[in-house]
C-alpha positions as a Markdown table, in Angstrom:
| # | Residue | x | y | z |
|---|---|---|---|---|
| 1 | Met | 79.9 | 119.3 | 158.9 |
| 2 | Glu | 77.6 | 118.9 | 155.9 |
| 3 | Leu | 77.2 | 115.8 | 153.8 |
| 4 | Asp | 79.9 | 117.0 | 151.5 |
| 5 | Arg | 82.1 | 113.9 | 151.2 |
| 6 | Lys | 81.5 | 111.3 | 148.6 |
| 7 | Glu | 81.3 | 107.5 | 148.8 |
| 8 | Phe | 81.9 | 105.5 | 145.6 |
| 9 | His | 80.7 | 101.9 | 145.2 |
| 10 | Phe | 81.1 | 99.8 | 142.1 |
| 11 | Asp | 80.5 | 96.2 | 141.0 |
| 12 | Leu | 82.2 | 94.4 | 138.1 |
| 13 | Asp | 80.9 | 91.6 | 135.8 |
| 14 | Ile | 83.5 | 88.9 | 136.2 |
| 15 | Lys | 82.8 | 87.1 | 132.9 |
| 16 | Leu | 83.1 | 90.4 | 131.0 |
| 17 | Leu | 86.2 | 91.4 | 133.0 |
| 18 | Lys | 88.0 | 88.2 | 132.0 |
| 19 | Asp | 87.2 | 89.0 | 128.3 |
| 20 | Val | 88.3 | 92.6 | 128.3 |
| 21 | Tyr | 91.2 | 92.8 | 130.8 |
| 22 | Pro | 94.3 | 93.7 | 128.7 |
| 23 | Ser | 96.6 | 91.1 | 130.2 |
| 24 | Lys | 95.6 | 87.6 | 129.1 |
| 25 | His | 97.8 | 85.8 | 131.5 |
| 26 | Glu | 95.9 | 83.3 | 133.6 |
| 27 | Asn | 94.2 | 85.1 | 136.6 |
| 28 | Ala | 95.6 | 88.5 | 135.5 |
| 29 | Trp | 92.1 | 89.9 | 135.5 |
| 30 | Lys | 92.1 | 89.6 | 139.3 |
| 31 | Ser | 94.5 | 92.6 | 139.4 |
| 32 | Ala | 91.5 | 94.8 | 138.3 |
| 33 | Trp | 90.5 | 95.6 | 141.9 |
| 34 | Ser | 94.0 | 96.6 | 142.9 |
| 35 | Asp | 94.3 | 98.8 | 139.7 |
| 36 | Ile | 91.2 | 100.7 | 140.7 |
| 37 | Lys | 92.2 | 100.9 | 144.4 |
| 38 | Asn | 95.6 | 102.4 | 143.6 |
| 39 | Leu | 94.1 | 105.0 | 141.3 |
| 40 | Met | 91.3 | 105.9 | 143.7 |
| 41 | Met | 93.7 | 106.3 | 146.6 |
| 42 | Arg | 96.0 | 108.5 | 144.5 |
| 43 | Asn | 93.0 | 110.8 | 143.9 |
| 44 | Gly | 91.7 | 111.6 | 147.3 |
| 45 | Phe | 89.7 | 108.4 | 148.2 |
| 46 | Asp | 90.3 | 106.0 | 151.0 |
| 47 | His | 89.5 | 102.3 | 150.6 |
| 48 | Gln | 86.8 | 101.2 | 153.0 |
| 49 | Gln | 85.4 | 97.7 | 152.3 |
| 50 | Tyr | 85.4 | 95.5 | 149.2 |
| 51 | Ser | 84.6 | 97.8 | 146.3 |
| 52 | Gly | 83.8 | 100.9 | 148.5 |
| 53 | Tyr | 85.8 | 104.1 | 148.6 |
| 54 | Glu | 85.1 | 107.4 | 150.4 |
| 55 | Ser | 86.7 | 110.8 | 149.8 |
| 56 | Ile | 89.1 | 111.7 | 152.6 |
| 57 | Gly | 87.9 | 115.3 | 152.6 |
| 58 | Arg | 85.2 | 117.5 | 151.1 |
| 59 | Met | 84.6 | 116.8 | 147.4 |
| 60 | Ser | 82.3 | 118.3 | 144.9 |
| 61 | Tyr | 80.4 | 116.2 | 142.3 |
| 62 | Gln | 82.5 | 117.9 | 139.6 |
| 63 | Asn | 85.7 | 116.6 | 141.3 |
| 64 | Ala | 84.2 | 113.2 | 141.9 |
| 65 | Tyr | 83.3 | 112.8 | 138.2 |
| 66 | Phe | 86.7 | 114.0 | 137.3 |
| 67 | Val | 88.1 | 111.1 | 139.2 |
| 68 | Ile | 85.8 | 108.8 | 137.2 |
| 69 | Asp | 87.1 | 110.4 | 134.0 |
| 70 | Thr | 90.7 | 109.6 | 135.1 |
| 71 | Leu | 89.7 | 106.1 | 136.0 |
| 72 | Ile | 88.1 | 105.5 | 132.5 |
| 73 | Ser | 91.1 | 107.1 | 130.8 |
| 74 | Glu | 93.6 | 104.9 | 132.7 |
| 75 | Tyr | 91.5 | 101.7 | 132.5 |
| 76 | Pro | 89.2 | 101.9 | 129.4 |
| 77 | Trp | 88.2 | 98.2 | 129.9 |
| 78 | Leu | 86.2 | 99.4 | 132.9 |
| 79 | Thr | 83.4 | 100.8 | 130.7 |
| 80 | Asp | 82.8 | 97.3 | 129.3 |
| 81 | Cys | 82.7 | 95.3 | 132.5 |
| 82 | Val | 81.3 | 97.6 | 135.2 |
| 83 | Lys | 77.7 | 96.6 | 136.1 |
| 84 | Ala | 76.9 | 99.0 | 139.0 |
| 85 | Ala | 78.4 | 102.3 | 140.1 |
| 86 | Thr | 77.1 | 104.9 | 142.6 |
| 87 | Phe | 78.1 | 108.0 | 144.4 |
| 88 | Thr | 76.6 | 108.7 | 147.8 |
| 89 | Glu | 76.7 | 111.9 | 149.8 |
| 90 | Ile | 78.2 | 111.2 | 153.2 |
| 91 | Gly | 79.1 | 113.1 | 156.4 |
| 92 | Gln | 80.8 | 111.9 | 159.6 |
| 93 | Arg | 81.8 | 108.3 | 160.1 |
| 94 | Tyr | 82.0 | 107.0 | 163.6 |
| 95 | Asn | 83.9 | 103.9 | 164.7 |
| 96 | Leu | 82.0 | 102.0 | 167.4 |
| 97 | Thr | 84.3 | 98.9 | 167.4 |
| 98 | Glu | 86.2 | 99.7 | 170.7 |
| 99 | Glu | 83.1 | 100.4 | 172.6 |
| 100 | Leu | 81.5 | 97.2 | 171.4 |
| 101 | Lys | 84.5 | 95.1 | 172.2 |
| 102 | Thr | 85.1 | 96.6 | 175.7 |
| 103 | Lys | 81.5 | 97.2 | 176.9 |
| 104 | Gly | 79.5 | 94.7 | 174.8 |
| 105 | Ser | 77.1 | 97.6 | 174.0 |
| 106 | Val | 77.0 | 101.1 | 172.5 |
| 107 | Ser | 75.8 | 104.4 | 174.0 |
| 108 | Asn | 75.1 | 107.8 | 172.5 |
| 109 | Asp | 78.2 | 109.6 | 173.8 |
| 110 | Val | 79.4 | 110.8 | 170.4 |
| 111 | Pro | 78.7 | 114.2 | 169.0 |
| 112 | Phe | 76.0 | 113.0 | 166.5 |
| 113 | Ser | 73.8 | 116.1 | 166.3 |
| 114 | Arg | 71.8 | 115.5 | 163.1 |
| 115 | Asp | 69.0 | 113.2 | 162.1 |
| 116 | Thr | 70.1 | 111.8 | 158.8 |
| 117 | Arg | 70.0 | 108.4 | 157.1 |
| 118 | Lys | 72.6 | 106.2 | 158.7 |
| 119 | Glu | 74.7 | 103.4 | 157.2 |
| 120 | Ile | 76.0 | 100.6 | 159.4 |
| 121 | His | 79.1 | 98.7 | 158.3 |
| 122 | Phe | 80.7 | 95.8 | 160.1 |
| 123 | Asp | 83.3 | 93.1 | 159.6 |
| 124 | Leu | 83.5 | 89.8 | 161.6 |
| 125 | Ser | 86.5 | 87.8 | 162.7 |
| 126 | Ile | 86.0 | 84.3 | 161.5 |
| 127 | Glu | 88.0 | 82.8 | 164.3 |
| 128 | Ala | 86.1 | 84.7 | 167.0 |
| 129 | Leu | 82.9 | 83.8 | 165.3 |
| 130 | Lys | 83.6 | 80.1 | 165.3 |
| 131 | Arg | 84.3 | 80.3 | 169.1 |
| 132 | Ser | 81.3 | 82.4 | 170.1 |
| 133 | Tyr | 78.5 | 81.5 | 167.7 |
| 134 | Ser | 77.5 | 78.0 | 168.7 |
| 135 | Pro | 79.4 | 75.1 | 170.2 |
| 136 | Leu | 76.7 | 72.7 | 169.0 |
| 137 | Ser | 77.6 | 72.7 | 165.3 |
| 138 | Ala | 81.0 | 73.1 | 163.6 |
| 139 | His | 79.5 | 75.0 | 160.7 |
| 140 | Ala | 76.6 | 76.9 | 162.4 |
| 141 | Trp | 78.7 | 80.1 | 162.4 |
| 142 | Lys | 78.2 | 80.5 | 158.6 |
| 143 | Lys | 74.6 | 81.6 | 159.4 |
| 144 | Ala | 75.9 | 84.7 | 161.2 |
| 145 | Trp | 75.6 | 87.1 | 158.3 |
| 146 | Ser | 72.1 | 86.0 | 157.4 |
| 147 | Asp | 71.1 | 86.3 | 161.1 |
| 148 | Ile | 72.3 | 89.9 | 161.1 |
| 149 | Arg | 70.7 | 90.7 | 157.8 |
| 150 | Leu | 67.3 | 89.3 | 158.9 |
| 151 | Phe | 67.4 | 91.3 | 162.1 |
| 152 | Leu | 68.5 | 94.6 | 160.5 |
| 153 | Glu | 65.9 | 94.3 | 157.7 |
| 154 | Ser | 63.2 | 93.7 | 160.3 |
| 155 | Gln | 64.3 | 97.1 | 161.8 |
| 156 | Gly | 63.8 | 98.9 | 158.5 |
| 157 | Phe | 67.4 | 98.8 | 157.2 |
| 158 | Ile | 68.2 | 98.0 | 153.6 |
| 159 | His | 71.1 | 95.6 | 152.7 |
| 160 | Thr | 73.4 | 97.4 | 150.3 |
| 161 | Gln | 76.6 | 95.6 | 149.8 |
| 162 | Tyr | 78.4 | 92.8 | 151.6 |
| 163 | Ser | 78.1 | 93.9 | 155.3 |
| 164 | Gly | 76.6 | 97.3 | 154.7 |
| 165 | Tyr | 73.1 | 98.3 | 155.8 |
| 166 | Glu | 71.4 | 101.7 | 155.5 |
| 167 | Ser | 68.3 | 103.1 | 157.0 |
| 168 | Ser | 65.5 | 104.0 | 154.7 |
| 169 | Val | 64.5 | 107.0 | 156.8 |
| 170 | Asn | 66.3 | 109.7 | 158.9 |
| 171 | Leu | 67.4 | 108.4 | 162.3 |
| 172 | Ser | 69.0 | 109.9 | 165.4 |
| 173 | Met | 72.0 | 108.4 | 167.0 |
| 174 | Asp | 69.8 | 107.3 | 169.9 |
| 175 | Ser | 67.8 | 105.2 | 167.5 |
| 176 | Ile | 71.0 | 103.7 | 166.0 |
| 177 | Cys | 72.3 | 102.8 | 169.5 |
| 178 | Leu | 68.9 | 101.2 | 170.3 |
| 179 | Thr | 69.0 | 99.1 | 167.2 |
| 180 | Leu | 72.6 | 97.9 | 167.8 |
| 181 | Asn | 71.9 | 97.1 | 171.4 |
| 182 | Ser | 68.8 | 95.2 | 170.4 |
| 183 | Leu | 70.9 | 93.3 | 167.8 |
| 184 | Ile | 73.3 | 92.4 | 170.6 |
| 185 | Ser | 70.4 | 91.1 | 172.8 |
| 186 | Glu | 69.2 | 89.0 | 169.9 |
| 187 | Leu | 72.7 | 87.9 | 168.8 |
| 188 | Pro | 74.9 | 87.9 | 171.9 |
| 189 | Trp | 77.9 | 86.6 | 170.0 |
| 190 | Phe | 78.1 | 89.8 | 168.0 |
| 191 | Pro | 80.4 | 91.9 | 170.2 |
| 192 | Glu | 83.0 | 89.2 | 170.5 |
| 193 | Ala | 83.0 | 88.4 | 166.8 |
| 194 | Val | 82.9 | 91.9 | 165.5 |
| 195 | Lys | 86.2 | 93.2 | 164.0 |
| 196 | Ile | 85.0 | 96.5 | 162.7 |
| 197 | Ala | 81.7 | 98.4 | 163.3 |
| 198 | Thr | 81.0 | 101.9 | 161.9 |
| 199 | Val | 78.1 | 104.2 | 161.5 |
| 200 | Thr | 78.1 | 106.9 | 158.8 |
| 201 | Glu | 75.8 | 109.8 | 158.0 |
| 202 | Ile | 74.5 | 109.5 | 154.4 |
| 203 | Gly | 72.4 | 111.6 | 152.1 |
| 204 | Asp | 71.4 | 111.2 | 148.4 |
| 205 | Arg | 72.7 | 108.4 | 146.3 |
| 206 | His | 73.4 | 109.1 | 142.6 |
| 207 | Asp | 73.7 | 106.5 | 139.8 |
| 208 | Ala | 77.0 | 106.9 | 138.0 |
| 209 | Leu | 76.7 | 103.9 | 135.7 |
| 210 | Ala | 75.3 | 105.7 | 132.7 |
| 211 | Tyr | 78.2 | 108.2 | 132.9 |
| 212 | Ile | 80.8 | 105.5 | 132.9 |
| 213 | Lys | 79.1 | 103.4 | 130.1 |
| 214 | Glu | 78.3 | 106.3 | 127.8 |
| 215 | Gln | 80.4 | 109.2 | 129.3 |
| 216 | His | 77.5 | 111.6 | 129.3 |
| 217 | Pro | 78.2 | 114.9 | 130.9 |
| 218 | Val | 76.6 | 115.1 | 134.4 |
| 219 | Val | 75.2 | 118.6 | 135.1 |
| 220 | Ala | 72.9 | 117.8 | 138.0 |
| 221 | Pro | 73.0 | 114.2 | 139.1 |
| 222 | Thr | 69.5 | 112.8 | 139.8 |
| 223 | Pro | 69.3 | 111.0 | 143.1 |
| 224 | Ile | 68.2 | 107.3 | 143.0 |
| 225 | Met | 67.4 | 107.4 | 146.8 |
| 226 | Thr | 66.6 | 110.5 | 148.9 |
| 227 | Pro | 67.3 | 110.7 | 152.6 |
| 228 | Asn | 63.8 | 111.3 | 153.8 |
| 229 | Arg | 61.3 | 110.0 | 151.2 |
| 230 | Thr | 59.2 | 108.3 | 153.9 |
| 231 | Gln | 59.1 | 111.5 | 156.0 |
| 232 | Gln | 58.2 | 113.5 | 152.9 |
| 233 | Val | 55.2 | 111.2 | 152.2 |
| 234 | Ser | 54.2 | 111.4 | 155.9 |
| 235 | Cys | 54.4 | 115.2 | 155.9 |
| 236 | Leu | 52.2 | 115.3 | 152.8 |
| 237 | Arg | 49.6 | 113.1 | 154.4 |
| 238 | Val | 49.7 | 115.3 | 157.6 |
| 239 | Glu | 49.4 | 118.4 | 155.5 |
| 240 | Ala | 46.5 | 116.9 | 153.5 |
| 241 | Asn | 44.7 | 115.9 | 156.8 |
| 242 | Met | 45.3 | 119.4 | 158.2 |
| 243 | Ala | 43.9 | 120.9 | 155.0 |
| 244 | Lys | 40.8 | 118.8 | 155.3 |
| 245 | Met | 40.3 | 119.7 | 159.0 |
| 246 | Ala | 40.7 | 123.4 | 158.1 |
| 247 | Ser | 38.2 | 123.1 | 155.3 |
| 248 | Lys | 35.7 | 121.4 | 157.6 |
| 249 | Ala | 36.3 | 124.1 | 160.2 |
| 250 | Leu | 35.7 | 126.8 | 157.6 |
| 251 | Glu | 32.5 | 125.1 | 156.5 |
| 252 | Arg | 31.3 | 124.8 | 160.1 |
| 253 | Asn | 32.1 | 128.5 | 160.7 |
| 254 | Gln | 30.2 | 129.5 | 157.5 |
| 255 | Leu | 27.2 | 127.4 | 158.5 |
| 256 | Thr | 27.2 | 129.0 | 162.0 |
| 257 | Cys | 27.4 | 132.5 | 160.5 |
| 258 | Ser | 24.5 | 131.6 | 158.1 |
| 259 | Met | 22.4 | 130.3 | 161.0 |
| 260 | His | 23.0 | 133.5 | 163.0 |
| 261 | Ala | 22.1 | 135.6 | 160.0 |
| 262 | Thr | 18.9 | 133.7 | 159.5 |
| 263 | Asp | 18.1 | 133.9 | 163.2 |
| 264 | Arg | 18.5 | 137.7 | 163.1 |
| 265 | Glu | 16.3 | 138.1 | 160.0 |
| 266 | Ser | 13.5 | 136.0 | 161.6 |
| 267 | Arg | 13.6 | 138.4 | 164.6 |
């Protein structure tokens, strides 16, 4: 399976939303998220977490932007209050929750065959967290999210939204399992407290904000994050070093040939 599904994330400016939402009844603006959710789910997307949606099946960028057109047409107030909107290419999503809950660890027994960037999402049970985090302080459990963030960022992951973290480079599933098991060793309360834990293959991310704000036609979306920028830089360095080595070898070869030629002439 290619990275041919799409994941849509957006963020709204609350102050502007209150001003532009059509119904002026008190707290009516809070219906904005359910408005968007209902439309997205009618158009081939599944709600994942907070303001995140992913296409149920394969979806081209043309179809994805058609959904945005439909969203803007149905809810024109969105263009005034949206402050972030992205599409990300995604592949398979794997649910590791059951294994974490039953074994307290994860193992690479899923058919993850490709090295791609990976996105980790989790959700914690507040009640379980209060029980398992620390009996020494009634409010210590509130540090759980920052504990996880500090650990994953130390492992090269980037915090994206709420409880979402993505790798900055391509990773194998073995590497993901190693990271999660290290997290469990560092934070032993995690398996008991986790309610949902998933890993998703991800590719390029495209900024859709300008399209929503100005409704510019998108012919070839420009990625704002590529799956293997670090590897590309590393490859370029390796290629440059190899070129230098080859150049030096050629110089040595030419010098040797010149010395042999001089030696023959002297004879």
